[in-house]
mmCIF file of the C-alpha atoms, coordinates in Angstrom:
data_MODEL
# 
_entry.id   MODEL 
# 
loop_
_atom_site.group_PDB 
_atom_site.id 
_atom_site.type_symbol 
_atom_site.label_atom_id 
_atom_site.label_alt_id 
_atom_site.label_comp_id 
_atom_site.label_asym_id 
_atom_site.label_entity_id 
_atom_site.label_seq_id 
_atom_site.pdbx_PDB_ins_code 
_atom_site.Cartn_x 
_atom_site.Cartn_y 
_atom_site.Cartn_z 
_atom_site.occupancy 
_atom_site.B_iso_or_equiv 
_atom_site.pdbx_formal_charge 
_atom_site.auth_seq_id 
_atom_site.auth_comp_id 
_atom_site.auth_asym_id 
_atom_site.auth_atom_id 
_atom_site.pdbx_PDB_model_num 
ATOM 1  C CA . MET A 1 1  ? 0.067   -0.046 -0.088 1.00 0.00 ? 1  MET A CA 1 
ATOM 2  C CA . THR A 1 2  ? 1.437   3.396  -0.952 1.00 0.00 ? 2  THR A CA 1 
ATOM 3  C CA . LEU A 1 3  ? 0.970   5.795  2.281  1.00 0.00 ? 3  LEU A CA 1 
ATOM 4  C CA . PRO A 1 4  ? -0.389  9.429  1.618  1.00 0.00 ? 4  PRO A CA 1 
ATOM 5  C CA . PRO A 1 5  ? 1.865   12.204 2.356  1.00 0.00 ? 5  PRO A CA 1 
ATOM 6  C CA . GLY A 1 6  ? 2.492   12.753 6.131  1.00 0.00 ? 6  GLY A CA 1 
ATOM 7  C CA . GLY A 1 7  ? 1.382   8.773  6.616  1.00 0.00 ? 7  GLY A CA 1 
ATOM 8  C CA . GLN A 1 8  ? 3.135   6.344  8.416  1.00 0.00 ? 8  GLN A CA 1 
ATOM 9  C CA . PRO A 1 9  ? 2.752   2.796  9.191  1.00 0.00 ? 9  PRO A CA 1 
ATOM 10 C CA . LEU A 1 10 ? 1.099   1.609  12.299 1.00 0.00 ? 10 LEU A CA 1 
ATOM 11 C CA . PRO A 1 11 ? 2.428   -1.678 14.308 1.00 0.00 ? 11 PRO A CA 1 
ATOM 12 C CA . ALA A 1 12 ? 0.427   -5.237 13.822 1.00 0.00 ? 12 ALA A CA 1 
ATOM 13 C CA . ASP A 1 13 ? -1.723  -4.341 17.112 1.00 0.00 ? 13 ASP A CA 1 
ATOM 14 C CA . PRO A 1 14 ? -1.774  -0.522 18.250 1.00 0.00 ? 14 PRO A CA 1 
ATOM 15 C CA . PRO A 1 15 ? -3.060  0.451  21.255 1.00 0.00 ? 15 PRO A CA 1 
ATOM 16 C CA . TRP A 1 16 ? -5.141  3.201  21.230 1.00 0.00 ? 16 TRP A CA 1 
ATOM 17 C CA . GLU A 1 17 ? -8.447  4.595  22.926 1.00 0.00 ? 17 GLU A CA 1 
ATOM 18 C CA . ALA A 1 18 ? -11.025 6.056  20.072 1.00 0.00 ? 18 ALA A CA 1 
ATOM 19 C CA . TRP A 1 19 ? -12.274 9.252  20.725 1.00 0.00 ? 19 TRP A CA 1 
ATOM 20 C CA . PRO A 1 20 ? -16.053 9.657  20.470 1.00 0.00 ? 20 PRO A CA 1 
ATOM 21 C CA . PRO A 1 21 ? -17.453 11.851 16.949 1.00 0.00 ? 21 PRO A CA 1 
ATOM 22 C CA . ALA A 1 22 ? -17.744 14.876 19.511 1.00 0.00 ? 22 ALA A CA 1 
ATOM 23 C CA . GLU A 1 23 ? -14.254 15.001 20.027 1.00 0.00 ? 23 GLU A CA 1 
ATOM 24 C CA . VAL A 1 24 ? -13.103 14.085 15.992 1.00 0.00 ? 24 VAL A CA 1 
ATOM 25 C CA . ALA A 1 25 ? -15.898 16.677 14.816 1.00 0.00 ? 25 ALA A CA 1 
ATOM 26 C CA . ARG A 1 26 ? -14.398 19.430 17.739 1.00 0.00 ? 26 ARG A CA 1 
ATOM 27 C CA . ARG A 1 27 ? -10.529 18.560 16.137 1.00 0.00 ? 27 ARG A CA 1 
ATOM 28 C CA . LEU A 1 28 ? -11.771 18.874 11.916 1.00 0.00 ? 28 LEU A CA 1 
ATOM 29 C CA . ARG A 1 29 ? -13.788 21.964 12.987 1.00 0.00 ? 29 ARG A CA 1 
ATOM 30 C CA . GLY A 1 30 ? -11.445 24.290 10.921 1.00 0.00 ? 30 GLY A CA 1 
ATOM 31 C CA . VAL A 1 31 ? -10.757 21.810 8.038  1.00 0.00 ? 31 VAL A CA 1 
ATOM 32 C CA . THR A 1 32 ? -12.252 22.937 5.130  1.00 0.00 ? 32 THR A CA 1 
ATOM 33 C CA . ALA A 1 33 ? -11.968 19.632 3.265  1.00 0.00 ? 33 ALA A CA 1 
ATOM 34 C CA . PRO A 1 34 ? -15.261 17.688 3.139  1.00 0.00 ? 34 PRO A CA 1 
ATOM 35 C CA . TRP A 1 35 ? -14.886 14.410 5.852  1.00 0.00 ? 35 TRP A CA 1 
ATOM 36 C CA . ALA A 1 36 ? -17.681 11.995 7.319  1.00 0.00 ? 36 ALA A CA 1 
ATOM 37 C CA . PHE A 1 37 ? -17.482 9.789  9.771  1.00 0.00 ? 37 PHE A CA 1 
ATOM 38 C CA . ALA A 1 38 ? -18.147 6.073  8.154  1.00 0.00 ? 38 ALA A CA 1 
ATOM 39 C CA . ALA A 1 39 ? -18.861 2.595  9.678  1.00 0.00 ? 39 ALA A CA 1 
ATOM 40 C CA . GLY A 1 40 ? -20.249 1.797  13.014 1.00 0.00 ? 40 GLY A CA 1 
ATOM 41 C CA . TRP A 1 41 ? -20.223 5.350  14.113 1.00 0.00 ? 41 TRP A CA 1 
ATOM 42 C CA . ALA A 1 42 ? -21.706 6.791  11.289 1.00 0.00 ? 42 ALA A CA 1 
ATOM 43 C CA . LEU A 1 43 ? -25.001 4.212  11.811 1.00 0.00 ? 43 LEU A CA 1 
ATOM 44 C CA . ASP A 1 44 ? -25.152 4.918  15.345 1.00 0.00 ? 44 ASP A CA 1 
ATOM 45 C CA . LEU A 1 45 ? -25.009 8.629  14.761 1.00 0.00 ? 45 LEU A CA 1 
ATOM 46 C CA . PHE A 1 46 ? -28.226 8.155  11.821 1.00 0.00 ? 46 PHE A CA 1 
ATOM 47 C CA . LEU A 1 47 ? -30.097 6.028  14.548 1.00 0.00 ? 47 LEU A CA 1 
ATOM 48 C CA . GLY A 1 48 ? -29.466 8.612  16.978 1.00 0.00 ? 48 GLY A CA 1 
ATOM 49 C CA . ARG A 1 49 ? -28.356 5.644  19.651 1.00 0.00 ? 49 ARG A CA 1 
ATOM 50 C CA . VAL A 1 50 ? -25.114 4.257  20.223 1.00 0.00 ? 50 VAL A CA 1 
ATOM 51 C CA . SER A 1 51 ? -26.167 0.378  19.324 1.00 0.00 ? 51 SER A CA 1 
ATOM 52 C CA . ARG A 1 52 ? -22.621 -1.220 20.922 1.00 0.00 ? 52 ARG A CA 1 
ATOM 53 C CA . ALA A 1 53 ? -19.173 -0.407 21.885 1.00 0.00 ? 53 ALA A CA 1 
ATOM 54 C CA . HIS A 1 54 ? -16.954 1.131  19.361 1.00 0.00 ? 54 HIS A CA 1 
ATOM 55 C CA . GLY A 1 55 ? -13.270 0.240  19.664 1.00 0.00 ? 55 GLY A CA 1 
ATOM 56 C CA . ASP A 1 56 ? -12.621 2.862  16.610 1.00 0.00 ? 56 ASP A CA 1 
ATOM 57 C CA . ILE A 1 57 ? -14.099 5.467  14.901 1.00 0.00 ? 57 ILE A CA 1 
ATOM 58 C CA . GLU A 1 58 ? -13.623 5.849  10.877 1.00 0.00 ? 58 GLU A CA 1 
ATOM 59 C CA . ILE A 1 59 ? -13.859 9.162  8.935  1.00 0.00 ? 59 ILE A CA 1 
ATOM 60 C CA . SER A 1 60 ? -13.856 9.076  4.916  1.00 0.00 ? 60 SER A CA 1 
ATOM 61 C CA . VAL A 1 61 ? -11.818 11.948 3.503  1.00 0.00 ? 61 VAL A CA 1 
ATOM 62 C CA . PRO A 1 62 ? -10.758 12.864 0.118  1.00 0.00 ? 62 PRO A CA 1 
ATOM 63 C CA . SER A 1 63 ? -7.243  11.275 -0.555 1.00 0.00 ? 63 SER A CA 1 
ATOM 64 C CA . GLY A 1 64 ? -6.195  14.686 -1.815 1.00 0.00 ? 64 GLY A CA 1 
ATOM 65 C CA . ALA A 1 65 ? -7.022  16.222 1.550  1.00 0.00 ? 65 ALA A CA 1 
ATOM 66 C CA . PHE A 1 66 ? -5.326  13.840 4.059  1.00 0.00 ? 66 PHE A CA 1 
ATOM 67 C CA . GLU A 1 67 ? -2.472  16.126 4.824  1.00 0.00 ? 67 GLU A CA 1 
ATOM 68 C CA . GLN A 1 68 ? -4.947  18.649 6.206  1.00 0.00 ? 68 GLN A CA 1 
ATOM 69 C CA . VAL A 1 69 ? -6.974  15.952 8.257  1.00 0.00 ? 69 VAL A CA 1 
ATOM 70 C CA . ARG A 1 70 ? -3.831  14.471 9.561  1.00 0.00 ? 70 ARG A CA 1 
ATOM 71 C CA . ARG A 1 71 ? -2.582  17.673 10.891 1.00 0.00 ? 71 ARG A CA 1 
ATOM 72 C CA . ALA A 1 72 ? -5.829  18.599 12.832 1.00 0.00 ? 72 ALA A CA 1 
ATOM 73 C CA . LEU A 1 73 ? -5.883  15.210 14.532 1.00 0.00 ? 73 LEU A CA 1 
ATOM 74 C CA . GLU A 1 74 ? -2.582  15.173 16.017 1.00 0.00 ? 74 GLU A CA 1 
ATOM 75 C CA . PRO A 1 75 ? -1.207  13.563 18.130 1.00 0.00 ? 75 PRO A CA 1 
ATOM 76 C CA . GLY A 1 76 ? -4.046  10.984 16.883 1.00 0.00 ? 76 GLY A CA 1 
ATOM 77 C CA . VAL A 1 77 ? -2.760  8.101  15.674 1.00 0.00 ? 77 VAL A CA 1 
ATOM 78 C CA . PHE A 1 78 ? -4.829  6.305  13.301 1.00 0.00 ? 78 PHE A CA 1 
ATOM 79 C CA . ASP A 1 79 ? -4.988  4.116  9.960  1.00 0.00 ? 79 ASP A CA 1 
ATOM 80 C CA . VAL A 1 80 ? -5.290  4.532  6.036  1.00 0.00 ? 80 VAL A CA 1 
ATOM 81 C CA . VAL A 1 81 ? -7.429  2.708  4.137  1.00 0.00 ? 81 VAL A CA 1 
ATOM 82 C CA . GLY A 1 82 ? -6.405  3.334  0.458  1.00 0.00 ? 82 GLY A CA 1 
# 
């Protein structure tokens, strides 16, 4: 996989505690690129309730905006799907 500018490979099993959606939204408040919650949290936000425990949080971002989003989420550690 080719990493976008600023991307770094993660260890096989990185330890982390995912931010809740409100924290991600707060950190991305100044980002001009489009972004959206994806996967499990997107479904729960749509439903208006938490349906299960979440060990991670996914967002969708255009690849050309990765650097701007990465800077906004520092010092967070995240995985990139290409």
